[in-house]
C-alpha atoms as a printed R data frame, in Angstrom:
   type eleno elety resid chain resno      x      y      z
1  ATOM     1    CA   MET     A     1 57.270 52.826 92.054
2  ATOM     2    CA   PRO     A     2 57.615 53.372 88.314
3  ATOM     3    CA   ILE     A     3 59.427 56.257 86.666
4  ATOM     4    CA   TYR     A     4 57.258 58.199 84.219
5  ATOM     5    CA   ILE     A     5 58.480 60.430 81.388
6  ATOM     6    CA   TYR     A     6 56.608 63.707 80.929
7  ATOM     7    CA   GLN     A     7 57.008 65.900 77.842
8  ATOM     8    CA   CYS     A     8 55.874 69.426 77.039
9  ATOM     9    CA   GLU     A     9 54.760 70.971 73.747
10 ATOM    10    CA   CYS     A    10 57.918 73.107 73.764
11 ATOM    11    CA   GLY     A    11 60.113 69.974 73.695
12 ATOM    12    CA   GLU     A    12 61.237 69.851 77.327
13 ATOM    13    CA   SER     A    13 60.984 66.483 79.092
14 ATOM    14    CA   THR     A    14 61.508 65.169 82.605
15 ATOM    15    CA   GLU     A    15 61.383 61.876 84.504
16 ATOM    16    CA   VAL     A    16 59.168 61.672 87.594
17 ATOM    17    CA   LEU     A    17 58.949 58.886 90.180
18 ATOM    18    CA   HIS     A    18 55.421 58.378 91.552
19 ATOM    19    CA   SER     A    19 52.949 55.586 92.257
20 ATOM    20    CA   MET     A    20 50.614 54.258 89.571
21 ATOM    21    CA   THR     A    21 47.557 55.556 91.408
22 ATOM    22    CA   ALA     A    22 48.887 59.045 92.140
23 ATOM    23    CA   THR     A    23 47.191 62.007 90.513
24 ATOM    24    CA   VAL     A    24 49.965 64.382 89.493
25 ATOM    25    CA   ARG     A    25 50.125 67.595 87.508
26 ATOM    26    CA   ILE     A    26 53.589 68.279 86.126
27 ATOM    27    CA   VAL     A    27 54.280 71.802 84.853
28 ATOM    28    CA   CYS     A    28 57.076 72.716 82.443
29 ATOM    29    CA   ASP     A    29 59.811 74.886 83.967
30 ATOM    30    CA   GLU     A    30 60.386 76.688 80.650
31 ATOM    31    CA   CYS     A    31 56.891 77.653 79.412
32 ATOM    32    CA   LEU     A    32 54.742 76.841 82.502
33 ATOM    33    CA   LYS     A    33 52.325 74.650 80.510
34 ATOM    34    CA   GLU     A    34 51.110 71.284 81.765
35 ATOM    35    CA   MET     A    35 53.236 68.342 80.599
36 ATOM    36    CA   THR     A    36 51.791 65.066 79.280
37 ATOM    37    CA   ARG     A    37 52.926 61.566 80.207
38 ATOM    38    CA   ARG     A    38 54.693 59.620 77.466
39 ATOM    39    CA   PRO     A    39 55.038 55.852 77.220
40 ATOM    40    CA   SER     A    40 58.384 54.461 78.299
41 ATOM    41    CA   VAL     A    41 60.116 51.117 77.959
42 ATOM    42    CA   ALA     A    42 60.152 48.931 81.063
43 ATOM    43    CA   GLY     A    43 63.392 47.251 82.038
44 ATOM    44    CA   VAL     A    44 63.177 43.463 81.839
45 ATOM    45    CA   SER     A    45 65.774 41.002 83.020
46 ATOM    46    CA   PHE     A    46 65.429 37.303 82.182
47 ATOM    47    CA   LYS     A    47 67.351 35.084 84.599
48 ATOM    48    CA   GLY     A    48 67.904 31.367 84.713
49 ATOM    49    CA   THR     A    49 68.426 28.761 82.035
50 ATOM    50    CA   GLY     A    50 66.624 28.641 78.711
51 ATOM    51    CA   TRP     A    51 67.226 32.252 77.645
52 ATOM    52    CA   GLY     A    52 69.441 33.280 74.768
53 ATOM    53    CA   LYS     A    53 72.705 31.346 74.566
54 ATOM    54    CA   ASP     A    54 71.532 28.776 77.168
55 ATOM    55    CA   ALA     A    55 68.846 27.400 74.848
């Protein structure tokens, strides 16, 4: 399951682990407004020969 980053208008942010198909409503602990999902960078690991110094 991916980790999603949610951010509020007030500047607070949190990471939430849930499935891609889940319908979630994340509320800010500080101002109690609904938080919006922000794009995040996926971790990628290239293994084997032909990458970087092996080329």
